[in-house]
C-alpha positions as CSV (number, residue, x, y, z in Angstrom):
1,M,12.2,2.1,-19.3
2,N,15.0,2.9,-21.8
3,R,15.2,-0.1,-24.0
4,K,18.5,0.9,-25.6
5,N,20.2,1.4,-22.3
6,T,18.9,-1.8,-20.6
7,G,19.1,-4.1,-23.7
8,T,15.7,-5.5,-22.7
9,R,13.6,-6.5,-25.6
10,M,10.1,-5.2,-24.9
11,S,8.2,-5.1,-28.2
12,G,5.4,-7.4,-29.3
13,K,6.8,-7.3,-32.8
14,A,9.0,-9.9,-34.5
15,L,11.9,-9.3,-36.9
16,L,12.7,-11.9,-39.5
17,F,15.7,-12.0,-41.9
18,I,15.2,-14.1,-45.1
19,N,17.6,-15.1,-47.8
20,G,17.2,-12.3,-50.4
21,E,19.6,-9.3,-50.8
22,A,21.4,-8.6,-47.5
23,P,20.1,-5.4,-45.8
24,K,22.4,-2.3,-46.1
25,S,21.8,-1.5,-42.5
26,L,20.5,-3.5,-39.5
27,P,17.8,-2.4,-37.0
28,E,18.3,-2.2,-33.2
29,P,17.5,-5.7,-31.8
30,E,16.0,-4.1,-28.7
31,L,13.0,-2.9,-30.8
32,Y,11.8,-6.5,-31.2
33,G,10.4,-9.1,-28.9
34,L,11.5,-12.0,-31.2
35,I,14.3,-12.1,-33.8
36,A,14.7,-15.0,-36.2
37,C,16.3,-15.8,-39.6
38,T,16.2,-18.5,-42.3
39,D,19.3,-20.6,-42.8
40,G,20.6,-18.6,-45.8
41,A,20.1,-15.3,-44.0
42,F,22.2,-16.6,-41.1
43,N,25.2,-16.5,-43.4
44,Y,24.9,-12.7,-44.2
45,L,24.1,-11.9,-40.6
46,K,27.4,-13.5,-39.6
47,Q,29.3,-11.5,-42.2
48,Q,27.6,-8.2,-41.0
49,N,28.5,-8.9,-37.4
50,F,24.9,-9.0,-36.2
51,P,24.8,-10.0,-32.5
52,L,23.8,-13.6,-33.2
53,E,23.1,-14.3,-29.6
54,K,20.0,-12.1,-30.1
55,L,18.5,-14.7,-32.5
56,D,15.7,-16.7,-31.0
57,F,15.8,-19.3,-33.8
58,I,17.3,-20.1,-37.1
59,S,15.1,-22.3,-39.3
60,G,15.0,-23.9,-42.8
61,D,15.9,-27.0,-44.7
62,F,19.6,-26.0,-44.4
63,D,20.4,-26.2,-48.1
64,S,22.0,-22.7,-47.7
65,H,23.6,-23.4,-44.3
66,T,24.9,-26.6,-42.8
67,G,24.0,-26.0,-39.2
68,N,27.7,-26.6,-38.2
69,D,27.3,-23.8,-35.6
70,E,24.7,-25.8,-33.7
71,N,27.1,-26.3,-30.7
72,V,27.5,-22.6,-30.4
73,Y,23.8,-21.8,-30.8
74,E,22.4,-24.9,-29.2
75,G,18.7,-25.2,-29.2
76,K,18.2,-22.3,-31.8
77,F,18.4,-24.3,-35.0
78,I,15.0,-25.6,-36.2
79,F,15.1,-28.1,-39.1
80,T,12.0,-27.6,-41.3
81,P,12.5,-30.1,-44.2
82,D,9.0,-29.7,-45.8
83,Q,9.7,-29.0,-49.5
84,D,6.1,-28.0,-50.2
85,K,6.7,-24.8,-48.4
86,T,9.4,-22.1,-48.6
87,D,11.7,-21.4,-45.7
88,F,10.0,-18.0,-45.4
89,H,6.6,-19.7,-45.1
90,K,7.8,-22.1,-42.5
91,A,9.5,-19.4,-40.4
92,L,6.2,-17.4,-40.3
93,E,4.5,-20.5,-39.1
94,I,6.9,-20.8,-36.2
95,I,6.6,-17.1,-35.4
96,L,2.8,-17.4,-35.4
97,E,3.1,-20.4,-33.0
98,K,5.1,-18.2,-30.7
99,R,2.1,-15.8,-30.7
100,F,3.6,-12.9,-32.7
101,S,1.4,-11.4,-35.4
102,E,3.4,-8.3,-36.2
103,V,6.5,-9.1,-38.3
104,D,9.1,-6.9,-40.0
105,V,10.9,-8.8,-42.8
106,L,14.3,-7.9,-44.2
107,G,15.9,-9.7,-47.2
108,G,12.6,-10.3,-49.0
109,S,13.7,-8.7,-52.3
110,G,16.8,-8.7,-54.5
111,G,18.7,-11.7,-55.7
112,E,16.6,-14.2,-57.6
113,Q,13.3,-12.6,-58.5
114,D,11.3,-15.8,-58.4
115,H,12.1,-15.7,-54.6
116,F,10.8,-12.2,-54.4
117,L,7.5,-13.1,-56.1
118,G,7.2,-16.2,-54.0
119,N,7.7,-14.1,-50.8
120,L,4.8,-11.8,-51.8
121,T,2.6,-14.8,-52.3
122,V,3.6,-16.2,-48.9
123,A,2.7,-12.8,-47.3
124,Y,-0.7,-13.0,-49.1
125,V,-1.3,-16.4,-47.6
126,F,-0.7,-15.0,-44.1
127,K,-2.2,-11.5,-44.5
128,D,-5.4,-12.3,-42.5
129,R,-3.4,-13.7,-39.6
130,M,-0.3,-11.5,-39.5
131,N,0.7,-7.9,-40.2
132,I,3.8,-8.5,-42.4
133,R,5.9,-5.5,-43.6
134,F,8.9,-5.9,-45.9
135,Y,11.7,-3.4,-45.9
136,D,14.6,-3.0,-48.3
137,Q,16.9,-0.1,-49.4
138,F,14.2,1.3,-51.7
139,S,10.9,1.0,-49.9
140,Q,8.7,-0.7,-47.5
141,Y,5.7,-2.7,-48.8
142,F,2.8,-4.6,-47.4
143,F,-0.8,-5.6,-48.0
144,I,-3.3,-3.0,-46.9
145,P,-6.8,-3.3,-45.5
146,K,-9.9,-2.1,-47.3
147,N,-9.7,1.2,-45.4
148,F,-6.1,2.5,-45.0
149,S,-4.5,5.8,-44.2
150,L,-0.9,7.0,-43.5
151,T,0.6,10.3,-42.4
152,G,4.0,12.0,-42.6
153,I,4.9,10.8,-46.1
154,Q,4.5,13.9,-48.3
155,G,6.8,13.6,-51.4
156,R,7.3,9.9,-51.0
157,M,6.8,7.5,-53.9
158,I,3.6,5.5,-53.5
159,S,2.8,2.5,-55.7
160,L,-0.5,0.5,-55.5
161,Y,-0.1,-3.0,-56.8
162,P,-3.2,-5.2,-57.3
163,F,-2.8,-8.8,-56.2
164,P,-4.1,-9.8,-58.7
165,S,-6.9,-7.2,-58.9
166,A,-8.7,-4.6,-56.7
167,G,-11.9,-2.8,-57.4
168,N,-13.6,0.5,-56.6
169,I,-10.5,2.2,-55.4
170,V,-10.6,5.7,-54.0
171,T,-7.5,7.6,-53.0
172,K,-6.9,10.9,-51.3
173,G,-3.6,12.8,-51.0
174,L,-1.9,11.3,-54.0
175,N,-0.8,13.3,-57.0
176,W,-2.8,11.2,-59.4
177,P,-6.0,10.2,-57.5
178,L,-8.2,7.2,-58.2
179,E,-12.0,7.7,-58.0
180,N,-13.9,4.4,-57.8
181,E,-11.4,2.8,-60.3
182,D,-10.1,-0.7,-60.7
183,L,-6.6,-2.0,-61.0
184,S,-5.4,-5.4,-62.3
185,I,-2.0,-6.9,-63.0
186,I,-3.1,-7.7,-66.6
187,S,-4.6,-4.3,-67.5
188,R,-3.7,-1.4,-65.2
189,L,-1.3,-0.9,-62.3
190,G,-1.1,2.0,-59.9
191,T,2.7,2.3,-59.7
192,R,5.0,5.3,-59.5
193,N,2.5,7.8,-57.9
194,F,3.6,10.0,-55.1
195,A,2.1,11.6,-51.9
196,A,1.2,15.2,-52.8
197,E,0.0,15.7,-49.2
198,N,1.2,14.8,-45.8
199,E,-1.7,12.3,-45.3
200,I,-2.9,9.8,-47.8
201,S,-5.9,7.4,-47.7
202,V,-6.8,4.4,-49.8
203,T,-10.2,2.6,-49.7
204,Y,-11.3,-0.2,-52.0
205,E,-14.1,-2.7,-52.0
206,T,-12.9,-5.9,-53.7
207,G,-9.6,-7.8,-54.2
208,D,-6.3,-7.1,-52.5
209,L,-3.7,-4.3,-52.7
210,L,0.0,-4.1,-51.9
211,I,1.3,-0.6,-51.2
212,F,5.0,0.3,-51.8
213,I,6.2,3.4,-49.9
214,G,9.5,4.9,-51.0
215,T,11.2,5.2,-47.7
216,P,14.2,3.4,-46.3
217,Y,14.0,1.0,-43.3
218,R,14.1,2.9,-40.0
């Protein structure tokens, strides 16, 4: 079945827009089985003429959006007033309740940098339950498992960021390899490396690692 021609959304993956820097380009809605946004992201989606009828829900405490469009998008606004959690966190909870565990996130960086750091922390909280990938105009980034490999990225910038530390790291295919080495946010980072080969692999024994891949959203 040609998803573009039929307009049928077939994927088991969710797409979530949150209230960071607005994406420079928007993906095809047909690539996703569920599409959602937080209240602040709803504003920039309207400005970018995103097909809002494709949204499955808009959630948040509505401090960035009043919800005045509720008559137009009846049943799609979900009020989540819990101030102990961010709108991103609460949106992920809803997506998980809807049985989606693969999520592409746009709007996770840029703007106020405390939001960006908070978004990484939220992704960490969900990392064992959901596969969350962030995309912005500079890179894609996500938490990786203890044994990870990727192909087709020769020449791309690769950064390994410990969260907050990772031990006994071994890499292959990177220009500056690691051989049973440790990274920590207070002593040593693994940023600004690059893929010297078409395939790279990363293994580590303890802690957690974020990978940043210098490639635009596709």
